[in-house]
Every structure is written in structure tokens, then in C-alpha cells.
Backbone bond lengths (Angstrom), bond angles and torsions (degrees), N, CA, C in turn:
res aa  C-N    CA-C-N  psi(-1)  N-CA   C-N-CA  omega(-1)  CA-C   N-CA-C  phi
1 M - - - 1.432 - - 1.558 108.74 -
2 K 1.322 119.25 -36.87 1.374 122.29 -179.85 1.623 110.28 -64.63
3 N 1.301 113.42 -29.81 1.483 115.79 -175.05 1.499 109.53 -80.27
4 L 1.321 119.99 -20.07 1.422 123.19 -176.83 1.533 112.65 -78.98
5 R 1.359 118.50 -31.11 1.490 119.15 -176.77 1.467 117.25 -54.00
6 P 1.348 124.22 -45.55 1.526 117.06 175.48 1.507 110.46 -62.01
7 I 1.308 123.66 -35.92 1.406 121.17 178.00 1.468 111.94 -59.16
8 Y 1.289 118.16 -42.74 1.493 122.32 -174.59 1.501 109.34 -63.33
9 K 1.319 117.97 -45.59 1.397 122.29 178.40 1.517 116.93 -62.18
10 T 1.375 111.39 -33.20 1.443 118.45 176.51 1.573 112.03 -64.99
11 S 1.378 111.03 -36.98 1.443 116.24 -173.79 1.476 106.57 -71.98
12 I 1.175 120.04 -37.80 1.558 123.98 -177.55 1.456 106.54 -62.76
13 I 1.298 121.85 -45.36 1.384 124.53 -177.93 1.562 111.29 -60.79
14 L 1.258 113.73 -48.00 1.462 119.99 178.97 1.562 113.55 -56.55
15 L 1.344 112.64 -38.97 1.568 122.85 -179.84 1.512 108.29 -61.16
16 I 1.399 114.86 -44.62 1.448 119.63 -177.17 1.445 110.15 -63.03
17 I 1.326 115.15 -52.03 1.464 121.07 -179.30 1.511 110.89 -55.05
18 L 1.239 116.74 -45.85 1.580 118.53 -179.38 1.443 112.50 -64.56
19 C 1.343 119.65 -34.39 1.418 123.61 -172.09 1.542 112.20 -90.26
20 S 1.320 116.56 -10.21 1.580 118.81 -172.40 1.529 107.67 -66.81
21 S 1.366 121.19 -44.16 1.350 120.13 -178.69 1.488 116.53 -66.31
22 N 1.325 119.97 -31.23 1.297 127.06 171.75 1.584 118.43 -63.60
23 L 1.523 109.86 -37.93 1.462 119.91 178.10 1.513 106.86 -63.13
24 V 1.357 117.69 -45.72 1.420 121.26 -178.61 1.541 112.09 -58.57
25 E 1.406 112.90 -41.59 1.423 116.65 -175.17 1.574 109.94 -72.66
26 A 1.447 115.47 -34.59 1.417 114.16 176.66 1.530 120.34 -78.80
27 Q 1.372 110.87 3.01 1.480 116.68 -174.39 1.623 111.20 -59.30
28 N 1.374 115.58 -43.83 1.467 123.83 -178.47 1.609 110.68 -101.24
29 K 1.365 117.15 15.64 1.463 114.01 -171.43 1.585 103.24 -130.29
30 V 1.294 109.21 165.71 1.564 119.86 179.82 1.557 105.88 -116.68
31 L 1.330 115.36 126.80 1.413 116.56 174.15 1.548 112.20 -72.82
32 T 1.401 111.99 121.94 1.543 114.51 -177.50 1.534 105.66 -129.90
33 K 1.417 105.49 143.63 1.556 117.67 175.96 1.469 112.72 -95.10
34 V 1.274 111.52 109.95 1.568 117.26 -174.22 1.538 106.16 -121.81
35 N 1.422 116.61 121.75 1.502 124.63 178.86 1.569 106.57 50.80
36 N 1.328 115.13 55.04 1.489 121.87 173.71 1.516 112.09 62.82
37 G 1.345 116.84 8.41 1.448 121.25 169.23 1.429 117.03 -106.21
38 V 1.273 120.68 166.38 1.387 123.41 177.84 1.557 113.90 -117.24
39 S 1.339 123.84 131.61 1.316 124.99 -175.92 1.532 109.87 -153.47
40 W 1.339 112.81 154.08 1.471 121.05 -178.10 1.521 112.24 -86.00
41 V 1.284 127.42 125.75 1.326 126.37 -175.32 1.577 109.74 -130.61
42 T 1.386 115.30 132.84 1.465 119.02 178.12 1.475 110.92 -72.81
43 P 1.479 123.25 123.77 1.391 120.09 -179.26 1.414 116.43 -71.10
44 S 1.425 118.62 157.73 1.475 123.66 178.62 1.652 107.03 -105.77
45 L 1.301 111.78 116.82 1.494 119.22 178.68 1.456 110.67 -139.26
46 S 1.411 114.65 130.16 1.428 126.21 -170.06 1.554 107.91 -124.99
47 I 1.355 121.71 121.19 1.465 125.11 178.37 1.506 102.74 -122.90
48 K 1.456 117.42 127.98 1.421 121.17 176.68 1.501 110.23 -120.13
49 G 1.308 114.23 150.88 1.483 120.67 176.76 1.563 113.30 -94.42
50 G 1.220 122.28 163.34 1.401 123.38 168.29 1.569 109.96 -152.52
51 G 1.314 115.44 164.85 1.452 122.09 179.40 1.516 111.79 58.91
52 G 1.265 115.51 -120.43 1.484 116.74 -179.68 1.621 107.40 -94.15
53 T 1.286 124.94 17.35 1.441 128.58 -171.81 1.560 105.84 -112.88
54 T 1.425 116.42 131.42 1.523 123.64 170.28 1.510 111.89 -120.92
55 V 1.279 113.58 154.62 1.564 119.13 178.96 1.521 107.19 -126.96
56 S 1.287 119.12 132.24 1.412 123.76 177.65 1.520 113.46 -136.37
57 G 1.327 122.28 162.32 1.507 121.00 178.60 1.550 107.99 98.92
58 T 1.391 114.13 177.69 1.560 117.71 177.57 1.462 105.55 -130.92
59 Y 1.335 105.29 170.40 1.447 113.46 -179.91 1.459 111.37 -61.82
60 P 1.402 113.63 140.09 1.462 134.52 1.83 1.586 105.53 -95.81
61 N 1.324 121.04 13.24 1.522 121.16 -178.73 1.420 109.74 -111.18
62 Y 1.363 117.58 105.55 1.471 125.53 -178.40 1.584 103.74 -117.60
63 T 1.307 111.09 149.48 1.414 119.00 173.51 1.591 109.71 -119.65
64 I 1.432 120.28 116.21 1.318 122.66 -179.53 1.565 111.80 -108.04
65 S 1.412 113.86 120.38 1.519 119.01 -178.04 1.523 105.07 -115.95
66 S 1.351 107.17 140.37 1.516 116.94 175.24 1.575 113.61 -124.09
67 S 1.247 120.44 133.16 1.430 120.45 175.92 1.738 106.69 -122.22
68 S 1.254 115.05 165.32 1.503 119.91 -172.82 1.464 107.95 -66.08
69 G 1.274 119.88 -36.28 1.550 119.66 -178.90 1.476 108.86 80.74
70 G 1.328 127.19 -5.74 1.438 124.51 -172.17 1.448 107.60 -175.43
71 S 1.433 113.08 169.89 1.513 116.60 178.85 1.522 99.93 -108.22
72 Y 1.365 116.35 140.89 1.412 123.12 -178.43 1.523 109.81 -121.83
73 T 1.273 118.89 140.30 1.494 122.71 175.48 1.580 113.30 -120.64
74 A 1.194 114.49 144.00 1.558 121.50 -174.51 1.570 107.73 -71.29
75 G 1.319 116.12 127.91 1.382 119.83 174.96 1.680 108.21 -95.51
76 S 1.340 116.96 -167.34 1.361 121.85 -177.65 1.491 109.83 -61.04
77 G 1.334 116.45 126.54 1.525 115.34 176.03 1.519 112.54 86.47
78 I 1.435 117.50 2.59 1.496 119.18 -175.32 1.556 106.42 -127.70
79 S 1.412 112.19 140.97 1.432 120.01 166.17 1.419 113.25 -118.78
80 L 1.370 122.40 146.53 1.441 127.42 173.97 1.572 109.96 -120.68
81 A 1.272 115.48 118.69 1.515 115.98 -179.90 1.562 103.52 -149.78
82 N 1.344 110.77 120.80 1.463 118.01 170.37 1.531 107.19 62.36
83 N 1.377 115.48 51.67 1.494 119.52 -177.89 1.455 115.19 51.52
84 R 1.259 115.05 31.95 1.500 120.98 -179.58 1.522 109.72 -125.39
85 V 1.299 115.71 123.59 1.471 125.77 -175.28 1.499 107.63 -97.49
86 T 1.320 120.48 118.03 1.476 121.66 179.99 1.495 111.71 -122.50
87 N 1.308 119.36 140.04 1.420 128.58 169.70 1.499 108.18 -84.29
88 T 1.417 117.04 108.01 1.308 121.69 -175.84 1.617 115.87 -89.84
89 A 1.273 116.01 4.50 1.398 123.68 -178.62 1.537 113.80 -141.93
90 P 1.382 114.98 51.54 1.459 118.96 -174.60 1.559 109.18 -76.30
91 D 1.185 114.89 154.70 1.530 125.08 169.53 1.521 110.59 57.69
92 R 1.503 116.85 46.18 1.428 119.75 178.58 1.527 108.90 -66.31
93 T 1.334 114.26 152.14 1.539 119.15 179.32 1.617 107.87 -70.82
94 L 1.230 109.27 133.08 1.614 113.95 170.77 1.420 108.89 -120.86
95 I 1.390 112.43 134.87 1.452 119.13 -177.08 1.566 106.31 -130.35
96 L 1.335 117.86 126.41 1.468 122.87 178.63 1.549 105.97 -118.28
97 R 1.337 118.30 131.47 1.389 121.67 176.14 1.552 110.25 -123.58
98 G 1.244 117.30 154.62 1.523 122.71 -178.26 1.518 106.94 -120.91
99 S 1.387 111.76 146.41 1.403 114.21 179.54 1.539 105.00 -141.74
100 G 1.362 117.47 164.96 1.471 123.20 177.74 1.506 102.10 69.63
101 G 1.382 112.28 -126.79 1.507 123.80 -178.60 1.438 114.20 -90.77
102 T 1.447 121.19 15.52 1.442 127.18 -176.35 1.502 112.47 -111.80
103 S 1.322 114.67 129.55 1.510 119.61 -177.67 1.563 104.96 -124.21
104 I 1.397 121.75 148.91 1.434 132.73 178.38 1.498 108.09 -115.71
105 S 1.386 116.67 134.90 1.452 124.20 177.35 1.618 108.00 -143.00
106 G 1.262 110.92 163.26 1.433 117.92 -178.29 1.558 112.84 89.32
107 A 1.313 121.58 -179.21 1.392 128.37 -179.13 1.467 114.01 -136.44
108 Y 1.335 116.17 155.33 1.568 120.60 -174.08 1.449 110.23 -54.90
109 P 1.456 117.65 136.65 1.415 128.07 2.30 1.489 109.64 -93.85
110 N 1.341 123.39 19.35 1.450 123.73 -171.70 1.480 104.45 -116.15
111 F 1.383 113.83 104.47 1.559 113.16 176.52 1.539 105.41 -122.99
112 T 1.223 111.92 149.56 1.622 124.13 175.17 1.491 109.74 -108.58
113 V 1.273 120.41 115.20 1.437 122.75 177.83 1.547 106.07 -101.01
114 T 1.295 119.71 122.27 1.461 123.22 177.04 1.553 114.95 -118.81
115 S 1.210 116.30 129.29 1.474 119.36 -176.55 1.444 110.67 -122.47
116 S 1.292 119.85 131.82 1.490 126.58 175.72 1.466 111.11 -137.25
117 S 1.272 124.39 150.38 1.482 129.00 -172.37 1.468 111.92 -55.83
118 G 1.307 118.98 -45.38 1.474 119.98 172.23 1.538 114.31 75.75
119 V 1.386 114.58 -19.81 1.541 123.87 -172.26 1.468 107.91 -128.18
120 S 1.176 114.88 139.06 1.549 117.35 176.46 1.558 106.02 -105.19
121 Y 1.220 118.55 118.52 1.477 124.21 -179.02 1.453 111.32 -94.68
122 S 1.326 117.97 143.75 1.486 121.39 172.23 1.537 110.55 -126.86
123 A 1.295 120.96 146.29 1.427 122.55 -174.22 1.532 111.45 -85.54
124 G 1.333 112.27 123.15 1.478 119.04 170.15 1.517 120.29 -80.25
125 T 1.341 117.89 -164.45 1.448 117.05 179.53 1.503 108.08 -67.26
126 G 1.385 115.86 131.62 1.320 121.47 175.57 1.465 118.52 83.52
127 I 1.314 118.84 8.51 1.405 126.96 -170.04 1.522 107.82 -133.00
128 S 1.348 115.85 138.92 1.545 118.42 171.50 1.474 107.86 -129.10
129 I 1.356 119.02 146.84 1.456 121.42 177.75 1.494 109.09 -123.73
130 S 1.261 120.77 126.50 1.457 130.57 -179.66 1.438 108.34 -134.05
131 G 1.402 112.84 112.22 1.413 116.63 -176.68 1.568 111.90 66.16
132 N 1.368 110.79 -123.47 1.441 118.82 174.51 1.507 112.78 -100.01
133 T 1.292 117.86 12.68 1.469 124.61 -170.08 1.544 106.82 -105.10
134 V 1.420 118.04 129.60 1.290 119.92 174.44 1.629 104.88 -118.07
135 T 1.453 110.58 128.40 1.456 115.47 -175.55 1.544 112.64 -122.54
136 N 1.213 116.46 138.38 1.483 123.11 172.07 1.426 107.67 -84.01
137 T 1.436 118.76 110.72 1.426 122.18 -172.74 1.599 109.19 -91.99
138 A 1.362 118.44 -2.29 1.407 119.32 -179.03 1.511 110.04 -132.18
139 P 1.311 122.28 56.52 1.450 120.57 179.31 1.485 116.13 -70.09
140 D 1.366 120.76 164.23 1.400 123.70 173.64 1.512 111.99 48.93
141 R 1.314 117.81 55.27 1.447 123.55 177.89 1.596 107.19 -80.69
142 T 1.364 112.37 149.34 1.404 121.29 -174.50 1.568 109.24 -67.08
143 I 1.323 121.24 128.83 1.523 130.23 174.90 1.488 110.63 -112.87
144 S 1.361 110.30 120.95 1.478 113.35 177.31 1.524 110.55 -119.53
145 I 1.338 120.56 125.15 1.422 127.96 -179.74 1.545 110.21 -118.69
146 S 1.315 118.57 115.01 1.481 121.39 177.71 1.433 106.88 -111.62
147 G 1.374 116.08 151.60 1.501 122.51 167.49 1.422 117.41 -103.52
148 S 1.347 120.02 163.14 1.504 126.87 -174.21 1.505 103.83 -148.47
149 G 1.299 112.80 162.41 1.454 120.20 179.63 1.615 109.71 60.19
150 Q 1.258 113.70 -126.63 1.460 119.75 -179.89 1.496 117.39 -85.01
151 A 1.428 114.71 -4.09 1.426 121.21 -177.53 1.545 115.77 -95.28
152 T 1.339 118.14 136.73 1.438 124.37 178.05 1.537 107.31 -123.09
153 V 1.439 116.25 154.50 1.423 114.80 -178.36 1.498 100.35 -133.53
154 T 1.408 117.02 135.35 1.435 126.40 -179.92 1.552 106.27 -126.88
155 G 1.336 115.49 168.39 1.521 117.54 174.04 1.403 111.38 93.42
156 T 1.409 120.20 174.08 1.324 124.43 179.16 1.486 113.94 -136.27
157 Y 1.307 123.11 161.95 1.383 127.92 -171.54 1.644 109.72 -56.29
158 P 1.337 113.56 133.07 1.434 133.76 0.03 1.495 118.32 -95.55
159 N 1.408 111.63 15.03 1.466 114.03 -173.04 1.546 104.59 -115.13
160 F 1.394 114.88 105.24 1.407 126.12 175.00 1.643 114.22 -105.85
161 N 1.281 114.79 153.28 1.504 114.06 174.78 1.555 101.16 -132.87
162 I 1.417 111.49 123.77 1.381 122.42 -179.37 1.603 107.13 -104.39
163 Y 1.270 118.30 117.17 1.532 120.13 -171.96 1.505 107.91 -123.45
164 T 1.412 112.33 142.52 1.499 120.53 171.70 1.556 103.99 -124.67
165 P 1.287 119.86 153.68 1.465 122.65 -170.09 1.522 114.14 -54.27
166 T 1.405 120.63 -40.66 1.523 122.21 167.89 1.402 106.26 -145.63
167 S 1.392 112.58 152.62 1.434 119.34 -175.22 1.472 110.69 -86.58
168 T 1.368 118.13 -5.49 1.552 121.37 -179.23 1.460 112.14 -93.14
169 N 1.386 118.85 -42.25 1.525 119.07 -169.94 1.619 107.56 -123.82
170 H 1.295 121.40 -0.98 1.390 119.75 175.86 1.452 115.06 61.95
171 G 1.336 116.54 31.11 1.509 127.67 -176.49 1.449 120.81 76.70
172 Y 1.403 116.85 5.68 1.382 120.69 -177.93 1.599 106.42 -99.72
173 S 1.403 114.14 147.92 1.445 120.76 176.43 1.572 108.97 -110.41
174 A 1.256 118.27 151.96 1.472 123.90 -179.49 1.521 110.73 -83.24
175 G 1.206 121.42 126.64 1.452 119.86 172.22 1.561 111.71 -97.80
176 L 1.376 114.79 -163.82 1.489 116.63 -173.49 1.391 107.59 -63.38
177 G 1.384 116.85 132.95 1.437 121.41 174.64 1.527 118.27 81.38
178 I 1.456 110.59 3.42 1.496 116.52 -177.35 1.491 109.90 -124.03
179 S 1.351 118.02 145.21 1.347 120.93 168.65 1.597 112.13 -134.94
180 I 1.335 117.24 141.39 1.472 122.63 -174.60 1.478 104.56 -119.83
181 I 1.446 110.06 123.81 1.482 117.39 177.36 1.477 104.71 -126.70
182 G 1.368 119.56 113.81 1.484 121.17 -172.41 1.502 113.49 59.40
183 S 1.293 120.14 -118.45 1.443 124.49 176.53 1.530 110.85 -103.49
184 T 1.264 119.52 14.04 1.502 123.13 -175.45 1.476 109.04 -106.23
185 V 1.343 114.65 125.88 1.629 120.00 177.91 1.480 100.70 -106.21
186 N 1.415 112.96 128.41 1.502 121.86 -179.35 1.513 107.42 -118.67
187 N 1.329 113.28 144.04 1.570 123.54 175.31 1.479 102.90 -92.71
188 T 1.342 116.29 105.99 1.546 114.72 -176.61 1.510 111.21 -84.91
189 A 1.346 116.63 -2.50 1.478 114.41 179.03 1.628 113.18 -139.49
190 P 1.528 108.55 58.90 1.416 109.11 -176.65 1.556 113.23 -72.14
191 D 1.438 113.23 166.94 1.410 120.81 169.61 1.538 111.92 52.44
192 K 1.241 116.13 47.15 1.498 120.85 176.69 1.545 106.94 -71.12
193 I 1.247 116.58 148.37 1.450 126.85 -179.55 1.544 111.08 -71.87
194 V 1.285 122.78 118.10 1.465 125.41 177.16 1.516 108.76 -109.29
195 K 1.328 117.72 128.81 1.423 123.15 -173.54 1.598 107.28 -135.19
196 I 1.412 109.92 117.33 1.500 115.50 177.44 1.469 106.55 -110.93
197 A 1.338 118.39 123.38 1.461 126.23 -179.61 1.564 110.15 -96.21
198 E 1.388 115.91 141.70 1.447 113.70 172.68 1.537 114.31 -73.80
199 G 1.179 120.88 161.16 1.477 127.04 173.20 1.511 114.33 -134.00
200 S 1.236 114.76 -168.16 1.521 114.99 -179.49 1.518 117.40 -68.77
201 G 1.246 110.81 115.15 1.543 118.70 -177.79 1.503 109.41 81.25
202 V 1.355 118.88 5.85 1.508 118.86 -176.94 1.585 105.73 -118.52
203 T 1.331 122.89 133.60 1.427 131.36 -178.84 1.584 105.22 -122.52
204 V 1.356 114.54 139.90 1.476 123.77 179.19 1.513 107.56 -119.14
205 T 1.250 115.20 128.19 1.575 116.12 176.82 1.638 103.19 -134.83
206 G 1.345 114.35 165.59 1.397 121.43 -178.31 1.501 113.82 92.19
207 T 1.367 114.90 177.81 1.524 126.37 175.61 1.492 112.28 -125.55
208 Y 1.324 114.18 163.58 1.508 122.58 178.18 1.544 111.34 -63.54
209 P 1.316 114.96 123.31 1.411 131.48 18.36 1.499 116.79 -102.31
210 N 1.323 111.57 -1.30 1.506 119.20 -177.24 1.453 117.90 -93.38
211 F 1.207 122.43 100.36 1.423 124.39 -179.29 1.537 113.53 -111.47
212 S 1.265 117.53 147.67 1.524 123.00 174.35 1.496 110.05 -117.91
213 I 1.334 120.00 111.48 1.445 127.23 172.32 1.461 119.03 -97.98
214 K 1.364 119.23 120.76 1.477 121.49 -176.64 1.446 109.51 -121.30
215 T 1.292 114.00 134.27 1.447 122.60 179.56 1.548 114.12 -120.94
216 A 1.259 121.67 126.13 1.504 123.17 -179.58 1.448 109.96 -75.48
217 K 1.366 113.05 154.21 1.511 119.57 177.55 1.516 109.36 -70.16
218 P 1.259 119.02 158.29 1.535 119.33 -179.02 1.596 106.20 -70.23
219 V 1.249 112.78 142.48 1.507 114.27 178.03 1.545 109.25 -87.32
220 A 1.320 107.18 114.95 1.511 118.97 -174.47 1.479 112.09 -62.94
221 T 1.404 114.49 -35.06 1.331 115.16 -175.22 1.566 120.76 -70.40
222 A 1.325 108.04 -6.03 1.501 113.56 176.10 1.448 112.01 -87.35
223 L 1.480 116.82 1.16 1.413 120.79 -179.55 1.567 108.26 -91.55
224 T 1.329 114.90 152.66 1.382 121.55 173.07 1.543 114.08 -108.46
225 L 1.306 114.98 111.68 1.479 115.11 -171.11 1.516 107.74 -86.95
226 P 1.301 127.45 131.86 1.347 132.14 174.05 1.514 111.80 -66.42
227 V 1.324 115.62 150.53 1.446 118.30 179.01 1.642 103.93 -96.22
228 T 1.211 112.19 118.71 1.505 115.89 -172.61 1.555 105.83 -149.46
229 N 1.291 116.46 -170.78 1.425 121.00 -169.14 1.585 102.59 -87.23
230 Y 1.408 120.98 127.20 1.388 125.15 -169.43 1.587 105.62 -102.31
231 T 1.428 122.87 3.61 1.366 119.62 178.78 1.488 112.66 -54.30
232 P 1.481 115.45 130.04 1.339 117.55 -180.00 1.660 118.36 -64.24
233 T 1.205 119.15 152.55 1.409 121.61 -171.96 1.581 108.05 -120.65
234 S 1.426 109.28 127.95 1.495 109.69 178.74 1.639 104.64 -110.75
235 T 1.376 110.96 138.66 1.489 116.86 179.11 1.457 112.38 -153.87
236 S 1.235 112.17 170.49 1.465 124.20 178.99 1.465 109.05 -150.11
237 G 1.371 119.85 159.92 1.472 121.48 -174.81 1.493 114.69 68.12
238 A 1.321 117.79 -132.06 1.377 123.79 -169.95 1.674 105.50 -103.82
239 Y 1.281 111.40 139.12 1.482 120.01 -178.47 1.449 113.46 -153.73
240 S 1.400 116.33 134.84 1.456 124.68 -178.79 1.518 107.65 -103.60
241 L 1.384 113.52 125.47 1.499 115.56 -176.53 1.610 111.21 -94.74
242 G 1.247 111.89 153.42 1.434 122.87 -177.08 1.440 109.71 -137.81
243 N 1.390 117.39 -175.35 1.421 128.73 -178.72 1.582 115.10 -60.31
244 N 1.390 114.23 -28.39 1.395 120.67 -174.04 1.576 111.94 -87.74
245 H 1.267 120.17 -1.55 1.452 125.95 -179.00 1.533 107.07 -96.67
246 H 1.359 110.26 140.30 1.508 115.35 179.54 1.539 110.77 -137.68
247 V 1.397 115.98 -60.09 1.519 120.16 178.46 1.529 106.01 -110.34
248 I 1.378 114.54 121.68 1.533 116.36 -177.99 1.507 107.71 -118.35
249 F 1.272 114.70 119.31 1.599 122.60 171.05 1.582 106.25 -86.78
250 A 1.293 116.12 112.17 1.495 120.64 179.08 1.545 110.16 -102.34
251 N 1.355 111.52 119.36 1.419 117.15 174.42 1.593 108.66 -92.04
252 T 1.517 108.15 113.75 1.545 111.61 -177.28 1.534 109.18 -111.86
253 A 1.356 115.67 24.28 1.471 120.07 -171.31 1.571 108.56 -58.45
254 N 1.363 113.80 -42.30 1.471 119.49 -173.35 1.570 116.14 -105.38
255 A 1.252 113.25 -22.11 1.439 119.43 177.56 1.594 113.63 -159.19
256 N 1.386 112.37 174.54 1.445 116.91 177.81 1.618 106.50 -66.02
257 A 1.392 114.61 151.81 1.462 119.76 167.72 1.500 109.94 -98.33
258 N 1.334 117.88 110.28 1.466 121.40 -177.48 1.617 110.28 -100.00
259 F 1.372 109.85 125.04 1.411 115.00 -174.99 1.581 111.81 -120.83
260 T 1.330 113.94 127.57 1.422 118.39 178.23 1.543 110.90 -95.62
261 L 1.383 115.88 111.42 1.388 126.18 -172.84 1.604 109.75 -83.15
262 P 1.299 120.36 130.91 1.498 115.38 173.91 1.508 112.94 -66.45
263 A 1.241 119.14 170.73 1.539 127.49 175.24 1.495 109.23 -61.84
264 P 1.308 116.86 127.80 1.459 120.57 -176.41 1.553 109.37 -62.04
265 S 1.304 119.68 -26.98 1.537 119.29 -177.56 1.541 110.27 -68.63
266 S 1.251 117.19 -24.15 1.574 117.76 178.69 1.475 110.37 -95.14
267 M 1.346 122.06 -1.07 1.478 120.49 -177.72 1.497 108.19 -130.81
268 K 1.270 121.66 35.99 1.509 122.36 179.90 1.517 112.57 -54.50
269 G 1.259 117.98 123.77 1.525 126.53 -179.67 1.552 110.97 88.67
270 K 1.444 117.85 -0.39 1.476 114.24 -173.30 1.553 101.68 -82.78
271 R 1.406 110.14 147.05 1.418 119.12 -178.23 1.544 109.41 -130.90
272 Y 1.408 110.03 133.08 1.510 121.88 178.70 1.509 109.56 -114.49
273 T 1.338 120.77 142.07 1.422 123.59 168.13 1.480 109.35 -127.88
274 F 1.430 109.77 128.55 1.465 114.59 -171.32 1.577 105.19 -119.96
275 I 1.418 112.93 131.80 1.538 120.89 -177.85 1.411 100.77 -120.74
276 K 1.427 114.72 122.88 1.376 124.85 174.10 1.588 111.66 -85.26
277 T 1.289 123.05 116.78 1.401 127.16 -172.00 1.428 116.49 -94.53
278 S 1.381 120.77 4.61 1.384 123.16 178.83 1.593 106.65 -145.13
279 T 1.325 108.93 152.36 1.580 113.84 179.54 1.607 108.72 -78.67
280 N 1.365 117.84 -19.63 1.390 119.38 178.99 1.524 112.70 -70.98
281 N 1.339 113.36 153.30 1.395 125.78 165.80 1.527 115.63 57.71
282 S 1.344 124.91 -152.23 1.460 124.38 -171.46 1.581 112.35 -145.36
283 L 1.261 111.63 165.53 1.524 122.81 163.18 1.535 110.64 -90.31
284 I 1.300 118.69 121.58 1.450 121.76 -179.06 1.543 110.46 -117.16
285 F 1.379 115.59 126.59 1.475 118.12 -174.31 1.578 104.99 -113.18
286 S 1.339 116.68 143.22 1.524 124.61 179.69 1.512 110.29 -71.87
287 R 1.368 117.28 -22.80 1.513 117.89 177.61 1.481 110.84 -119.23
288 G 1.307 119.99 161.18 1.412 121.83 174.23 1.440 112.69 -78.06
289 I 1.439 116.29 138.49 1.395 123.88 -179.69 1.526 107.48 -102.20
290 N 1.331 118.72 126.51 1.472 117.24 -178.73 1.520 110.66 -84.58
291 T 1.356 111.86 142.56 1.483 116.15 179.24 1.614 104.11 -122.46
292 A 1.348 111.36 157.92 1.437 122.21 -176.07 1.515 105.91 -66.32
293 P 1.381 121.84 148.91 1.443 119.62 9.78 1.602 113.27 -99.30
294 T 1.412 120.84 -8.68 1.395 120.06 -178.99 1.498 108.83 -127.33
295 A 1.355 112.37 164.09 1.465 119.18 176.93 1.522 115.18 -72.64
296 S 1.370 110.24 -5.67 1.525 115.20 -179.61 1.545 108.98 -72.38
297 L 1.431 116.33 -22.23 1.432 118.55 -179.51 1.450 113.27 -95.02
298 S 1.412 112.48 109.98 1.468 112.54 -169.72 1.643 105.51 -136.32
299 K 1.311 109.83 138.85 1.552 112.29 -176.85 1.558 107.22 -131.51
300 T 1.306 116.00 154.27 1.463 124.74 174.38 1.557 113.44 -124.07
301 N 1.310 119.65 -4.35 1.361 120.81 179.36 1.606 114.97 -128.36
302 Y 1.275 112.72 132.83 1.459 121.95 -176.25 1.481 107.22 -123.86
303 S 1.393 121.37 116.49 1.487 121.65 -175.98 1.571 107.73 -133.00
304 G 1.282 117.59 166.57 1.408 120.17 176.43 1.593 112.25 111.90
305 T 1.267 118.14 -165.49 1.456 125.72 178.74 1.533 116.28 -103.39
306 N 1.304 122.36 154.72 1.361 125.34 177.49 1.534 115.44 60.58
307 I 1.346 116.22 38.15 1.465 121.55 -174.81 1.539 106.73 -87.37
308 K 1.319 115.08 117.28 1.461 121.29 165.50 1.471 106.69 -136.81
309 V 1.306 118.77 112.76 1.511 126.23 -176.00 1.391 108.76 -123.53
310 T 1.437 119.22 133.84 1.502 128.55 171.68 1.454 109.64 -112.06
311 I 1.374 115.97 134.38 1.511 123.28 -179.88 1.500 101.75 -125.65
312 V 1.424 110.71 158.24 1.361 123.66 175.92 1.543 112.89 -139.16
313 S 1.292 120.34 150.77 1.424 123.00 174.28 1.504 113.98 -95.15
314 T 1.340 118.61 132.77 1.522 118.52 177.73 1.552 105.52 -102.44
315 G 1.248 115.80 9.11 1.482 116.79 -174.86 1.508 117.29 87.93
316 T 1.272 110.25 -8.62 1.591 120.24 -179.90 1.545 106.74 -121.01
317 N 1.352 116.47 -51.74 1.397 128.12 -171.75 1.522 113.45 -134.75
318 W 1.367 111.57 158.78 1.585 115.84 168.07 1.406 104.96 -93.97
319 W 1.330 117.86 130.60 1.521 124.30 178.62 1.461 113.34 -118.86
320 E 1.320 120.69 138.36 1.398 126.40 171.57 1.562 108.44 -76.15
321 I 1.314 115.09 128.41 1.445 115.54 177.16 1.490 113.70 -123.46
322 E 1.352 112.99 -2.60 1.515 120.17 174.93 1.466 107.40 -157.81
323 N 1.421 112.43 138.69 1.554 118.21 173.01 1.465 109.56 -152.66
């Protein structure tokens, strides 16, 4: 066995020498079995670049180069530095809220949004509700606009024109002591002084605006009665009175008794007494007869029962002194 060790070493060295050339040849080849035979075959490998990438060299030594192929700018929440893209606002807080018939459940990034009507609707006049549809059942209803007073209306739906005579005074004009500005009426002479003076036979009492005016009856004793015939006169129908008439019995059974009185200026102090002998009809006088307390109270008609009236002339008016 000792004698065999040198021979073994020599055999290994020879094997390495013999195989070294084949190892160099097989460096770039693949051992392939074809038709039960073994041979070395150069492999077929193709690498292609695209976009900003290029490939150069041959198998098995390739060089792959990549360029950006464009210029990028950082948008909101992004930064670019040394070909590095960074999200500068990651994990931002997200809040969802529901209102009305909407509710939110769950947590980021998984939320559940639920919506319900939450309100029960009922159809009013001219409206119908079917499912989720609301319908106007009475569209384009007739509209009628009419004017009154100083206002007039022209035009048709939906374009109407409402007009007043003037925009400043609404058709009104200002009289004495009044001014009208726009729609405001002003009294330009308020609280005017009112003075009532007393006169002959007239007294005034009280204060503004409540006065009391009193007039005394004429004084009959100041009149001069003429001496004439005092025989009573009976009449009916129409009759003219003169200085010789004093007591007149008027028969009104069938008609009114109409008396023509002379002018009081021509009969100052003259006195007439009229007695109505029937309940029918009336005593009618051609001039007004003043009654107390003021001359503004004047009458020409006396009707009814038990009528006996005495009048006297003051030279200005006929006055009733007894009834």
C-alpha cells in the first residue's frame, strides 16, 4: 500500500491536466445530451430594454442602464430628493359624520354609511306621494289679481303690473292746512286758536273744544203792538196774513193750512196766534219760524194734536214765543 500512494498522486495530476482545456471550453457552454450523445452547446439568451432602460453586452455579461425618462415635480403631500419619492403626509386623520337620516359606523379605512328616511311625509293639498316620488297634482292654477280704489292691475300670469295714479301721493291732493309727502299726510296748521265772543243776548261758557253757547229769548215787552181789529179769523187751505189778523183758527180736517207770512221787517212787534182745530194734516208757513234757544233752529211745519202756537216779529225774524 505504501508503494501505491505515489502512483495515485500522479494519476490525479494527469487527470487535471487533461480536463483543464475542456473546462475552459465549457465555461460559456451548456452540456447537452442530444440523440443519446453528449455535446457542449452555447445557450441562446435575449434581454431587451424599454422605456428609460437599455441593455448592452453579450451573454453572460450584460449591462442594464436605467434613466428617469422625464422630469418629476412634487405635488401636495409629496417630496422628491435624490431620486426618492416620499409621502410627507401619511396617515392623515379622516372624520366622517352623518346627519338627518344618515349614520356612520366602522373605523378607518372601513366605514359603513347607512341612510334611512327618518321622516314620515304626508301629502298636502295639490301634492301626492308615491314611494319616493313627490308630485304636484295641481300645477298652473289660475291666479286672479284685481285692483280697487286708486290701484289698477294689468298683464297676465305670471307677469302683472300694479299701478297707482302717482307714486308720491297715491292719487290724493293736499287741501288747506294739509301736506302729502309719499304716503304720509301732515297737518300743517295744527292747534289753531279758536275764539268765540259773546254778543247781545248770547253767552259763551266752557273751553276748547267744548263750548256752551246760550241765547236769551226775545223780550216781548220791548215790542209795540198796534191797535187793530182782534176779531178771530177762521180759515182753511191757503191764506195770506196781514196786519189785521191776530188769532187764526185753522181747519186742517181735509188738507194742510198754508199761511203766507209777511216780511218781519214790515211787521215789527206783530203777533199771530194759530189754533189747529183738527188732528189731521199740518200748519205750513211760507217763512221759517225761529225757536229757542238760537235763531239757527227754524221750522215751517207744525203737525199733531192740541197745536196752539204764537209767533212775533222782531223786525228781523219771526220767533215762536208760545207753543
